[in-house]
PQR file with spaces between the fields and no chain letter, atoms N, CA, C, O and H, PARSE charges and radii, in Angstrom:
ATOM       1  N    UNK     1     171.445   87.660  102.938 -0.4000 1.5000
ATOM       2  CA   UNK     1     172.456   86.909  102.202 -0.0000 2.0000
ATOM       3  C    UNK     1     173.309   87.873  101.394  0.5500 1.7000
ATOM       4  O    UNK     1     172.815   88.861  100.851 -0.5500 1.4000
ATOM       5  N    UNK     2     174.588   87.569  101.326 -0.4000 1.5000
ATOM       6  CA   UNK     2     175.495   88.362  100.500 -0.0000 2.0000
ATOM       7  C    UNK     2     176.446   87.428   99.764  0.5500 1.7000
ATOM       8  O    UNK     2     176.494   86.227  100.031 -0.5500 1.4000
ATOM       9  H    UNK     2     174.989   86.766  101.767  0.4000 1.0000
ATOM      10  N    UNK     3     177.180   87.985   98.860 -0.4000 1.5000
ATOM      11  CA   UNK     3     178.096   87.187   98.034 -0.0000 2.0000
ATOM      12  C    UNK     3     179.563   87.527   98.303  0.5500 1.7000
ATOM      13  O    UNK     3     180.419   87.313   97.444 -0.5500 1.4000
ATOM      14  H    UNK     3     177.142   88.960   98.643  0.4000 1.0000
ATOM      15  N    UNK     4     179.852   88.052   99.488 -0.4000 1.5000
ATOM      16  CA   UNK     4     181.216   88.466   99.805 -0.0000 2.0000
ATOM      17  C    UNK     4     182.175   87.289   99.694  0.5500 1.7000
ATOM      18  O    UNK     4     183.220   87.404   99.053 -0.5500 1.4000
ATOM      19  H    UNK     4     179.157   88.226  100.185  0.4000 1.0000
ATOM      20  N    UNK     5     181.838   86.167  100.306 -0.4000 1.5000
ATOM      21  CA   UNK     5     182.737   85.004  100.266 -0.0000 2.0000
ATOM      22  C    UNK     5     182.956   84.541   98.831  0.5500 1.7000
ATOM      23  O    UNK     5     184.089   84.277   98.427 -0.5500 1.4000
ATOM      24  H    UNK     5     180.990   86.074  100.827  0.4000 1.0000
ATOM      25  N    UNK     6     181.889   84.442   98.070 -0.4000 1.5000
ATOM      26  CA   UNK     6     181.988   84.000   96.672 -0.0000 2.0000
ATOM      27  C    UNK     6     182.941   84.896   95.877  0.5500 1.7000
ATOM      28  O    UNK     6     183.824   84.405   95.174 -0.5500 1.4000
ATOM      29  H    UNK     6     180.969   84.657   98.399  0.4000 1.0000
ATOM      30  N    UNK     7     182.757   86.200   95.995 -0.4000 1.5000
ATOM      31  CA   UNK     7     183.609   87.130   95.248 -0.0000 2.0000
ATOM      32  C    UNK     7     185.034   87.154   95.795  0.5500 1.7000
ATOM      33  O    UNK     7     185.990   87.294   95.033 -0.5500 1.4000
ATOM      34  H    UNK     7     182.040   86.600   96.566  0.4000 1.0000
ATOM      35  N    UNK     8     185.178   87.019   97.112 -0.4000 1.5000
ATOM      36  CA   UNK     8     186.516   86.986   97.708 -0.0000 2.0000
ATOM      37  C    UNK     8     187.298   85.791   97.175  0.5500 1.7000
ATOM      38  O    UNK     8     188.471   85.920   96.825 -0.5500 1.4000
ATOM      39  H    UNK     8     184.402   86.906   97.732  0.4000 1.0000
ATOM      40  N    UNK     9     186.656   84.636   97.113 -0.4000 1.5000
ATOM      41  CA   UNK     9     187.322   83.443   96.586 -0.0000 2.0000
ATOM      42  C    UNK     9     187.612   83.583   95.095  0.5500 1.7000
ATOM      43  O    UNK     9     188.649   83.121   94.618 -0.5500 1.4000
ATOM      44  H    UNK     9     185.703   84.531   97.397  0.4000 1.0000
ATOM      45  N    UNK    10     186.703   84.216   94.358 -0.4000 1.5000
ATOM      46  CA   UNK    10     186.915   84.426   92.919 -0.0000 2.0000
ATOM      47  C    UNK    10     188.157   85.263   92.628  0.5500 1.7000
ATOM      48  O    UNK    10     188.849   85.037   91.636 -0.5500 1.4000
ATOM      49  H    UNK    10     185.861   84.592   94.746  0.4000 1.0000
ATOM      50  N    UNK    11     188.436   86.239   93.507 -0.4000 1.5000
ATOM      51  CA   UNK    11     189.623   87.077   93.283 -0.0000 2.0000
ATOM      52  C    UNK    11     190.858   86.510   93.980  0.5500 1.7000
ATOM      53  O    UNK    11     191.942   87.089   93.898 -0.5500 1.4000
ATOM      54  H    UNK    11     187.874   86.423   94.313  0.4000 1.0000
ATOM      55  N    UNK    12     190.693   85.376   94.669 -0.4000 1.5000
ATOM      56  CA   UNK    12     191.831   84.680   95.263 -0.0000 2.0000
ATOM      57  C    UNK    12     192.393   85.327   96.513  0.5500 1.7000
ATOM      58  O    UNK    12     193.595   85.242   96.764 -0.5500 1.4000
ATOM      59  H    UNK    12     189.812   84.906   94.736  0.4000 1.0000
ATOM      60  N    UNK    13     191.548   85.972   97.300 -0.4000 1.5000
ATOM      61  CA   UNK    13     192.009   86.615   98.530 -0.0000 2.0000
ATOM      62  C    UNK    13     191.558   85.824   99.746  0.5500 1.7000
ATOM      63  O    UNK    13     190.478   85.233   99.758 -0.5500 1.4000
ATOM      64  H    UNK    13     190.571   86.041   97.096  0.4000 1.0000
ATOM      65  N    UNK    14     192.393   85.823  100.756 -0.4000 1.5000
ATOM      66  CA   UNK    14     192.002   85.247  102.046 -0.0000 2.0000
ATOM      67  C    UNK    14     191.186   86.295  102.797  0.5500 1.7000
ATOM      68  O    UNK    14     191.174   87.472  102.437 -0.5500 1.4000
ATOM      69  H    UNK    14     193.270   86.302  100.746  0.4000 1.0000
ATOM      70  N    UNK    15     190.513   85.847  103.840 -0.4000 1.5000
ATOM      71  CA   UNK    15     189.792   86.805  104.672 -0.0000 2.0000
ATOM      72  C    UNK    15     190.755   87.845  105.231  0.5500 1.7000
ATOM      73  O    UNK    15     190.426   89.030  105.280 -0.5500 1.4000
ATOM      74  H    UNK    15     190.523   84.891  104.133  0.4000 1.0000
ATOM      75  N    UNK    16     191.927   87.417  105.646 -0.4000 1.5000
ATOM      76  CA   UNK    16     192.914   88.329  106.215 -0.0000 2.0000
ATOM      77  C    UNK    16     193.397   89.348  105.191  0.5500 1.7000
ATOM      78  O    UNK    16     193.506   90.535  105.500 -0.5500 1.4000
ATOM      79  H    UNK    16     192.194   86.454  105.606  0.4000 1.0000
ATOM      80  N    UNK    17     193.683   88.897  103.980 -0.4000 1.5000
ATOM      81  CA   UNK    17     194.157   89.818  102.941 -0.0000 2.0000
ATOM      82  C    UNK    17     193.094   90.867  102.610  0.5500 1.7000
ATOM      83  O    UNK    17     193.407   92.049  102.465 -0.5500 1.4000
ATOM      84  H    UNK    17     193.594   87.933  103.728  0.4000 1.0000
ATOM      85  N    UNK    18     191.848   90.435  102.491 -0.4000 1.5000
ATOM      86  CA   UNK    18     190.766   91.376  102.210 -0.0000 2.0000
ATOM      87  C    UNK    18     190.594   92.350  103.368  0.5500 1.7000
ATOM      88  O    UNK    18     190.422   93.551  103.159 -0.5500 1.4000
ATOM      89  H    UNK    18     191.594   89.475  102.609  0.4000 1.0000
ATOM      90  N    UNK    19     190.641   91.831  104.577 -0.4000 1.5000
ATOM      91  CA   UNK    19     190.494   92.681  105.760 -0.0000 2.0000
ATOM      92  C    UNK    19     191.573   93.755  105.810  0.5500 1.7000
ATOM      93  O    UNK    19     191.278   94.922  106.065 -0.5500 1.4000
ATOM      94  H    UNK    19     190.781   90.856  104.747  0.4000 1.0000
ATOM      95  N    UNK    20     192.812   93.367  105.569 -0.4000 1.5000
ATOM      96  CA   UNK    20     193.915   94.333  105.577 -0.0000 2.0000
ATOM      97  C    UNK    20     193.736   95.382  104.493  0.5500 1.7000
ATOM      98  O    UNK    20     194.022   96.560  104.712 -0.5500 1.4000
ATOM      99  H    UNK    20     193.051   92.419  105.362  0.4000 1.0000
ATOM     100  N    UNK    21     193.267   94.962  103.329 -0.4000 1.5000
ATOM     101  CA   UNK    21     193.091   95.878  102.209 -0.0000 2.0000
ATOM     102  C    UNK    21     192.074   96.974  102.522  0.5500 1.7000
ATOM     103  O    UNK    21     192.246   98.124  102.115 -0.5500 1.4000
ATOM     104  H    UNK    21     193.035   94.005  103.152  0.4000 1.0000
ATOM     105  N    UNK    22     191.024   96.616  103.239 -0.4000 1.5000
ATOM     106  CA   UNK    22     189.976   97.611  103.490 -0.0000 2.0000
ATOM     107  C    UNK    22     189.995   98.159  104.920  0.5500 1.7000
ATOM     108  O    UNK    22     189.160   98.992  105.272 -0.5500 1.4000
ATOM     109  H    UNK    22     190.884   95.682  103.569  0.4000 1.0000
ATOM     110  N    UNK    23     190.937   97.700  105.742 -0.4000 1.5000
ATOM     111  CA   UNK    23     191.127   98.294  107.056 -0.0000 2.0000
ATOM     112  C    UNK    23     190.200   97.805  108.148  0.5500 1.7000
ATOM     113  O    UNK    23     189.815   98.574  109.029 -0.5500 1.4000
ATOM     114  H    UNK    23     191.615   97.024  105.455  0.4000 1.0000
ATOM     115  N    UNK    24     189.835   96.519  108.097 -0.4000 1.5000
ATOM     116  CA   UNK    24     189.027   95.918  109.161 -0.0000 2.0000
ATOM     117  C    UNK    24     189.715   94.645  109.627  0.5500 1.7000
ATOM     118  O    UNK    24     190.748   94.261  109.078 -0.5500 1.4000
ATOM     119  H    UNK    24     190.148   95.895  107.382  0.4000 1.0000
ATOM     120  N    UNK    25     189.157   93.996  110.625 -0.4000 1.5000
ATOM     121  CA   UNK    25     189.734   92.741  111.114 -0.0000 2.0000
ATOM     122  C    UNK    25     189.238   91.557  110.276  0.5500 1.7000
ATOM     123  O    UNK    25     188.215   91.641  109.596 -0.5500 1.4000
ATOM     124  H    UNK    25     188.318   94.308  111.071  0.4000 1.0000
ATOM     125  N    UNK    26     189.975   90.475  110.343 -0.4000 1.5000
ATOM     126  CA   UNK    26     189.555   89.249  109.670 -0.0000 2.0000
ATOM     127  C    UNK    26     188.221   88.779  110.225  0.5500 1.7000
ATOM     128  O    UNK    26     187.383   88.260  109.488 -0.5500 1.4000
ATOM     129  H    UNK    26     190.806   90.407  110.896  0.4000 1.0000
ATOM     130  N    UNK    27     188.023   88.962  111.527 -0.4000 1.5000
ATOM     131  CA   UNK    27     186.776   88.552  112.163 -0.0000 2.0000
ATOM     132  C    UNK    27     185.585   89.314  111.587  0.5500 1.7000
ATOM     133  O    UNK    27     184.495   88.758  111.449 -0.5500 1.4000
ATOM     134  H    UNK    27     188.703   89.384  112.127  0.4000 1.0000
ATOM     135  N    UNK    28     185.793   90.581  111.253 -0.4000 1.5000
ATOM     136  CA   UNK    28     184.715   91.369  110.643 -0.0000 2.0000
ATOM     137  C    UNK    28     184.325   90.775  109.302  0.5500 1.7000
ATOM     138  O    UNK    28     183.137   90.648  109.004 -0.5500 1.4000
ATOM     139  H    UNK    28     186.678   91.032  111.365  0.4000 1.0000
ATOM     140  N    UNK    29     185.305   90.410  108.493 -0.4000 1.5000
ATOM     141  CA   UNK    29     185.017   89.784  107.198 -0.0000 2.0000
ATOM     142  C    UNK    29     184.265   88.481  107.410  0.5500 1.7000
ATOM     143  O    UNK    29     183.295   88.201  106.706 -0.5500 1.4000
ATOM     144  H    UNK    29     186.270   90.513  108.736  0.4000 1.0000
ATOM     145  N    UNK    30     184.705   87.684  108.373 -0.4000 1.5000
ATOM     146  CA   UNK    30     184.040   86.423  108.667 -0.0000 2.0000
ATOM     147  C    UNK    30     182.588   86.646  109.076  0.5500 1.7000
ATOM     148  O    UNK    30     181.698   85.935  108.609 -0.5500 1.4000
ATOM     149  H    UNK    30     185.493   87.911  108.945  0.4000 1.0000
ATOM     150  N    UNK    31     182.343   87.614  109.933 -0.4000 1.5000
ATOM     151  CA   UNK    31     180.975   87.879  110.384 -0.0000 2.0000
ATOM     152  C    UNK    31     180.099   88.399  109.241  0.5500 1.7000
ATOM     153  O    UNK    31     178.918   88.060  109.170 -0.5500 1.4000
ATOM     154  H    UNK    31     183.066   88.192  110.313  0.4000 1.0000
ATOM     155  N    UNK    32     180.657   89.206  108.357 -0.4000 1.5000
ATOM     156  CA   UNK    32     179.893   89.686  107.199 -0.0000 2.0000
ATOM     157  C    UNK    32     179.530   88.509  106.304  0.5500 1.7000
ATOM     158  O    UNK    32     178.384   88.383  105.872 -0.5500 1.4000
ATOM     159  H    UNK    32     181.617   89.481  108.415  0.4000 1.0000
ATOM     160  N    UNK    33     180.501   87.650  106.025 -0.4000 1.5000
ATOM     161  CA   UNK    33     180.256   86.497  105.161 -0.0000 2.0000
ATOM     162  C    UNK    33     179.192   85.562  105.743  0.5500 1.7000
ATOM     163  O    UNK    33     178.472   84.901  104.996 -0.5500 1.4000
ATOM     164  H    UNK    33     181.432   87.753  106.376  0.4000 1.0000
ATOM     165  N    UNK    34     179.094   85.505  107.056 -0.4000 1.5000
ATOM     166  CA   UNK    34     178.140   84.612  107.717 -0.0000 2.0000
ATOM     167  C    UNK    34     176.866   85.331  108.157  0.5500 1.7000
ATOM     168  O    UNK    34     176.107   84.809  108.973 -0.5500 1.4000
ATOM     169  H    UNK    34     179.679   86.042  107.664  0.4000 1.0000
ATOM     170  N    UNK    35     176.632   86.524  107.618 -0.4000 1.5000
ATOM     171  CA   UNK    35     175.436   87.318  107.918 -0.0000 2.0000
ATOM     172  C    UNK    35     175.223   87.536  109.414  0.5500 1.7000
ATOM     173  O    UNK    35     174.094   87.501  109.902 -0.5500 1.4000
ATOM     174  H    UNK    35     177.249   86.948  106.954  0.4000 1.0000
ATOM     175  N    UNK    36     176.316   87.759  110.131 -0.4000 1.5000
ATOM     176  CA   UNK    36     176.228   88.035  111.567 -0.0000 2.0000
ATOM     177  C    UNK    36     176.609   89.476  111.880  0.5500 1.7000
ATOM     178  O    UNK    36     176.695   89.857  113.048 -0.5500 1.4000
ATOM     179  H    UNK    36     177.233   87.787  109.734  0.4000 1.0000
ATOM     180  N    UNK    37     176.836   90.277  110.846 -0.4000 1.5000
ATOM     181  CA   UNK    37     177.229   91.676  111.019 -0.0000 2.0000
ATOM     182  C    UNK    37     176.712   92.454  109.821  0.5500 1.7000
ATOM     183  O    UNK    37     176.896   92.045  108.674 -0.5500 1.4000
ATOM     184  H    UNK    37     176.766   89.968  109.898  0.4000 1.0000
ATOM     185  N    UNK    38     176.067   93.572  110.095 -0.4000 1.5000
ATOM     186  CA   UNK    38     175.583   94.442  109.025 -0.0000 2.0000
ATOM     187  C    UNK    38     176.571   95.581  108.843  0.5500 1.7000
ATOM     188  O    UNK    38     176.619   96.492  109.669 -0.5500 1.4000
ATOM     189  H    UNK    38     175.918   93.904  111.026  0.4000 1.0000
ATOM     190  N    UNK    39     177.359   95.545  107.779 -0.4000 1.5000
ATOM     191  CA   UNK    39     178.380   96.574  107.584 -0.0000 2.0000
ATOM     192  C    UNK    39     177.762   97.924  107.234  0.5500 1.7000
ATOM     193  O    UNK    39     176.654   98.006  106.704 -0.5500 1.4000
ATOM     194  H    UNK    39     177.320   94.804  107.108  0.4000 1.0000
ATOM     195  N    UNK    40     178.507   98.971  107.545 -0.4000 1.5000
ATOM     196  CA   UNK    40     178.092  100.320  107.179 -0.0000 2.0000
ATOM     197  C    UNK    40     178.134  100.464  105.660  0.5500 1.7000
ATOM     198  O    UNK    40     178.736   99.645  104.965 -0.5500 1.4000
ATOM     199  H    UNK    40     179.407   98.905  107.976  0.4000 1.0000
ATOM     200  N    UNK    41     177.497  101.498  105.163 -0.4000 1.5000
ATOM     201  CA   UNK    41     177.520  101.758  103.726 -0.0000 2.0000
ATOM     202  C    UNK    41     178.944  101.958  103.234  0.5500 1.7000
ATOM     203  O    UNK    41     179.309  101.467  102.165 -0.5500 1.4000
ATOM     204  H    UNK    41     177.008  102.163  105.728  0.4000 1.0000
ATOM     205  N    UNK    42     179.748  102.675  104.003 -0.4000 1.5000
ATOM     206  CA   UNK    42     181.143  102.902  103.623 -0.0000 2.0000
ATOM     207  C    UNK    42     181.901  101.581  103.500  0.5500 1.7000
ATOM     208  O    UNK    42     182.667  101.381  102.557 -0.5500 1.4000
ATOM     209  H    UNK    42     179.452  103.074  104.871  0.4000 1.0000
ATOM     210  N    UNK    43     181.685  100.691  104.452 -0.4000 1.5000
ATOM     211  CA   UNK    43     182.357   99.389  104.406 -0.0000 2.0000
ATOM     212  C    UNK    43     181.856   98.559  103.223  0.5500 1.7000
ATOM     213  O    UNK    43     182.640   97.863  102.578 -0.5500 1.4000
ATOM     214  H    UNK    43     181.063  100.853  105.219  0.4000 1.0000
ATOM     215  N    UNK    44     180.566   98.629  102.939 -0.4000 1.5000
ATOM     216  CA   UNK    44     180.014   97.922  101.777 -0.0000 2.0000
ATOM     217  C    UNK    44     180.662   98.413  100.487  0.5500 1.7000
ATOM     218  O    UNK    44     181.024   97.617   99.621 -0.5500 1.4000
ATOM     219  H    UNK    44     179.929   99.195  103.463  0.4000 1.0000
ATOM     220  N    UNK    45     180.802   99.722  100.368 -0.4000 1.5000
ATOM     221  CA   UNK    45     181.428  100.299   99.178 -0.0000 2.0000
ATOM     222  C    UNK    45     182.875   99.836   99.066  0.5500 1.7000
ATOM     223  O    UNK    45     183.328   99.470   97.982 -0.5500 1.4000
ATOM     224  H    UNK    45     180.507  100.369  101.072  0.4000 1.0000
ATOM     225  N    UNK    46     183.598   99.852  100.178 -0.4000 1.5000
ATOM     226  CA   UNK    46     184.999   99.399  100.158 -0.0000 2.0000
ATOM     227  C    UNK    46     185.102   97.927   99.782  0.5500 1.7000
ATOM     228  O    UNK    46     186.000   97.541   99.034 -0.5500 1.4000
ATOM     229  H    UNK    46     183.229  100.150  101.059  0.4000 1.0000
ATOM     230  N    UNK    47     184.201   97.111  100.289 -0.4000 1.5000
ATOM     231  CA   UNK    47     184.190   95.694   99.919 -0.0000 2.0000
ATOM     232  C    UNK    47     183.941   95.522   98.423  0.5500 1.7000
ATOM     233  O    UNK    47     184.651   94.773   97.752 -0.5500 1.4000
ATOM     234  H    UNK    47     183.472   97.426  100.897  0.4000 1.0000
ATOM     235  N    UNK    48     182.944   96.209   97.914 -0.4000 1.5000
ATOM     236  CA   UNK    48     182.616   96.092   96.493 -0.0000 2.0000
ATOM     237  C    UNK    48     183.797   96.504   95.622  0.5500 1.7000
ATOM     238  O    UNK    48     184.107   95.837   94.635 -0.5500 1.4000
ATOM     239  H    UNK    48     182.367   96.817   98.460  0.4000 1.0000
ATOM     240  N    UNK    49     184.448   97.591   95.981 -0.4000 1.5000
ATOM     241  CA   UNK    49     185.619   98.046   95.209 -0.0000 2.0000
ATOM     242  C    UNK    49     186.749   97.023   95.272  0.5500 1.7000
ATOM     243  O    UNK    49     187.365   96.702   94.256 -0.5500 1.4000
ATOM     244  H    UNK    49     184.196   98.133   96.783  0.4000 1.0000
ATOM     245  N    UNK    50     187.014   96.517   96.467 -0.4000 1.5000
ATOM     246  CA   UNK    50     188.106   95.550   96.647 -0.0000 2.0000
ATOM     247  C    UNK    50     187.831   94.251   95.908  0.5500 1.7000
ATOM     248  O    UNK    50     188.758   93.555   95.494 -0.5500 1.4000
ATOM     249  H    UNK    50     186.514   96.777   97.293  0.4000 1.0000
ATOM     250  N    UNK    51     186.539   93.923   95.742 -0.4000 1.5000
ATOM     251  CA   UNK    51     186.159   92.671   95.084 -0.0000 2.0000
ATOM     252  C    UNK    51     185.759   92.874   93.627  0.5500 1.7000
ATOM     253  O    UNK    51     185.251   91.957   92.983 -0.5500 1.4000
ATOM     254  H    UNK    51     185.786   94.489   96.078  0.4000 1.0000
ATOM     255  N    UNK    52     185.989   94.073   93.115 -0.4000 1.5000
ATOM     256  CA   UNK    52     185.771   94.392   91.695 -0.0000 2.0000
ATOM     257  C    UNK    52     184.336   94.132   91.244  0.5500 1.7000
ATOM     258  O    UNK    52     184.093   93.532   90.197 -0.5500 1.4000
ATOM     259  H    UNK    52     186.401   94.819   93.639  0.4000 1.0000
ATOM     260  N    UNK    53     183.396   94.599   92.061 -0.4000 1.5000
ATOM     261  CA   UNK    53     181.987   94.451   91.720 -0.0000 2.0000
ATOM     262  C    UNK    53     181.228   95.667   92.235  0.5500 1.7000
ATOM     263  O    UNK    53     181.839   96.648   92.660 -0.5500 1.4000
ATOM     264  H    UNK    53     183.594   95.087   92.911  0.4000 1.0000
ATOM     265  N    UNK    54     179.913   95.609   92.198 -0.4000 1.5000
ATOM     266  CA   UNK    54     179.105   96.724   92.681 -0.0000 2.0000
ATOM     267  C    UNK    54     178.249   96.280   93.866  0.5500 1.7000
ATOM     268  O    UNK    54     178.125   95.088   94.146 -0.5500 1.4000
ATOM     269  H    UNK    54     179.416   94.812   91.853  0.4000 1.0000
ATOM     270  N    UNK    55     177.665   97.251   94.551 -0.4000 1.5000
ATOM     271  CA   UNK    55     176.883   96.955   95.758 -0.0000 2.0000
ATOM     272  C    UNK    55     175.703   96.041   95.485  0.5500 1.7000
ATOM     273  O    UNK    55     175.467   95.095   96.237 -0.5500 1.4000
ATOM     274  H    UNK    55     177.766   98.220   94.324  0.4000 1.0000
ATOM     275  N    UNK    56     174.960   96.307   94.425 -0.4000 1.5000
ATOM     276  CA   UNK    56     173.787   95.482   94.126 -0.0000 2.0000
ATOM     277  C    UNK    56     174.159   94.024   93.921  0.5500 1.7000
ATOM     278  O    UNK    56     173.495   93.132   94.449 -0.5500 1.4000
ATOM     279  H    UNK    56     175.152   97.076   93.814  0.4000 1.0000
ATOM     280  N    UNK    57     175.197   93.780   93.173 -0.4000 1.5000
ATOM     281  CA   UNK    57     175.626   92.411   92.896 -0.0000 2.0000
ATOM     282  C    UNK    57     176.114   91.721   94.166  0.5500 1.7000
ATOM     283  O    UNK    57     175.869   90.532   94.375 -0.5500 1.4000
ATOM     284  H    UNK    57     175.737   94.505   92.745  0.4000 1.0000
ATOM     285  N    UNK    58     176.801   92.476   95.002 -0.4000 1.5000
ATOM     286  CA   UNK    58     177.416   91.895   96.198 -0.0000 2.0000
ATOM     287  C    UNK    58     176.411   91.636   97.323  0.5500 1.7000
ATOM     288  O    UNK    58     176.546   90.655   98.055 -0.5500 1.4000
ATOM     289  H    UNK    58     177.000   93.441   94.832  0.4000 1.0000
ATOM     290  N    UNK    59     175.412   92.497   97.466 -0.4000 1.5000
ATOM     291  CA   UNK    59     174.560   92.416   98.650 -0.0000 2.0000
ATOM     292  C    UNK    59     173.082   92.150   98.415  0.5500 1.7000
ATOM     293  O    UNK    59     172.366   91.847   99.369 -0.5500 1.4000
ATOM     294  H    UNK    59     175.303   93.294   96.871  0.4000 1.0000
ATOM     295  N    UNK    60     172.599   92.251   97.185 -0.4000 1.5000
ATOM     296  CA   UNK    60     171.163   92.063   96.978 -0.0000 2.0000
ATOM     297  C    UNK    60     170.898   91.004   95.923  0.5500 1.7000
ATOM     298  O    UNK    60     171.591   90.928   94.909 -0.5500 1.4000
ATOM     299  H    UNK    60     173.181   92.497   96.410  0.4000 1.0000
ATOM     300  N    UNK    61     169.893   90.195   96.177 -0.4000 1.5000
ATOM     301  CA   UNK    61     169.464   89.190   95.212 -0.0000 2.0000
ATOM     302  C    UNK    61     168.600   89.834   94.140  0.5500 1.7000
ATOM     303  O    UNK    61     167.928   90.835   94.388 -0.5500 1.4000
ATOM     304  H    UNK    61     169.330   90.256   97.002  0.4000 1.0000
ATOM     305  N    UNK    62     168.623   89.265   92.973 -0.4000 1.5000
ATOM     306  CA   UNK    62     167.746   89.751   91.885 -0.0000 2.0000
ATOM     307  C    UNK    62     166.365   89.191   92.052  0.5500 1.7000
ATOM     308  O    UNK    62     165.481   89.477   91.245 -0.5500 1.4000
ATOM     309  H    UNK    62     169.169   88.451   92.771  0.4000 1.0000
């Protein structure tokens, strides 16, 4: 489970806008949000930066 969709909606970005910002396809964002794709560490870092959060908050439960 991850919080990509939650944070993406909080910052008011569409899947397409987020994808363009970090250099991936909209489909990649969709698959990450639906736990159907395990992103690389680099992509995780880019997502966290784009969503103004950190890796632990975005990808791991407490």
